[in-house]
C-alpha positions in Angstrom: 65.8 133.2 58.1 69.3 132.6 56.7 69.9 133.7 53.2 72.5 132.2 50.9 74.9 134.5 49.1 73.6 136.0 45.8 75.9 135.9 42.9 76.1 139.6 42.0 79.2 139.3 39.9 77.4 139.4 36.5 75.6 142.6 37.6 78.8 144.2 38.8 80.5 143.2 35.5 77.7 144.8 33.5 77.8 148.0 35.5 81.6 148.1 35.0 81.2 147.7 31.2 78.5 150.4 31.1 80.8 152.8 33.1 83.6 152.2 30.5 81.2 152.7 27.6 80.0 156.0 29.0 83.6 157.2 29.5 84.4 156.2 25.9 81.3 157.9 24.6 79.9 154.8 23.0 76.1 154.5 22.5 75.4 150.8 22.7 76.5 147.6 24.4 76.5 144.1 23.0 76.2 141.2 25.5 77.0 137.6 24.6 74.2 135.2 25.2 76.1 133.3 28.0 76.7 136.6 29.8 73.1 137.6 29.3 72.0 134.3 30.9 74.2 134.8 33.9 73.0 138.4 34.2 69.3 137.3 34.0 69.9 134.6 36.7 71.6 137.1 39.0 68.9 139.6 38.6 66.2 137.0 39.2 68.0 136.0 42.5 68.2 139.6 43.6 64.5 140.3 42.8 63.4 137.1 44.6 65.5 138.0 47.6 64.1 141.6 47.7 60.5 140.3 47.5 61.2 137.9 50.3 62.8 140.6 52.5 59.8 142.9 51.7 57.4 140.2 52.9 59.5 139.7 56.1 59.4 143.4 56.8 55.6 143.6 56.3 55.0 140.7 58.7 57.4 142.3 61.2 55.5 145.6 61.0 52.1 143.8 61.5 53.5 141.9 64.5 54.9 145.1 66.0 51.6 146.9 65.4 49.6 144.1 67.1 52.1 144.1 70.0 51.5 147.8 70.5 47.7 147.5 70.7 46.4 147.8 74.2 43.1 146.1 75.1 41.1 147.7 78.0 38.2 145.9 79.6 35.7 147.7 81.8 33.2 145.9 84.0 30.8 148.8 84.3 31.2 149.0 88.1 28.3 149.3 90.5 25.7 152.0 89.9 24.1 151.9 93.3 23.6 155.1 95.3 25.5 153.7 98.2 29.1 155.1 98.0 30.8 153.1 100.7 
């Protein structure tokens, strides 16, 4: 399954701002509404993608597990005393 590129720039921008705030010793951050909207959209895309990939992995593991199962059939043979 081909995935489109996720816009992670808003997340990267926020992480950069947080890094700067920590270096400056500031205790809070204020995010404008437009930036918060972009950040929320980006996070939603990331979460959706992660959930989709998780489902793909679970299905692949199920398929691999089924492929490694070996079925053996026995017909019981012949229980006569004649061993020819």
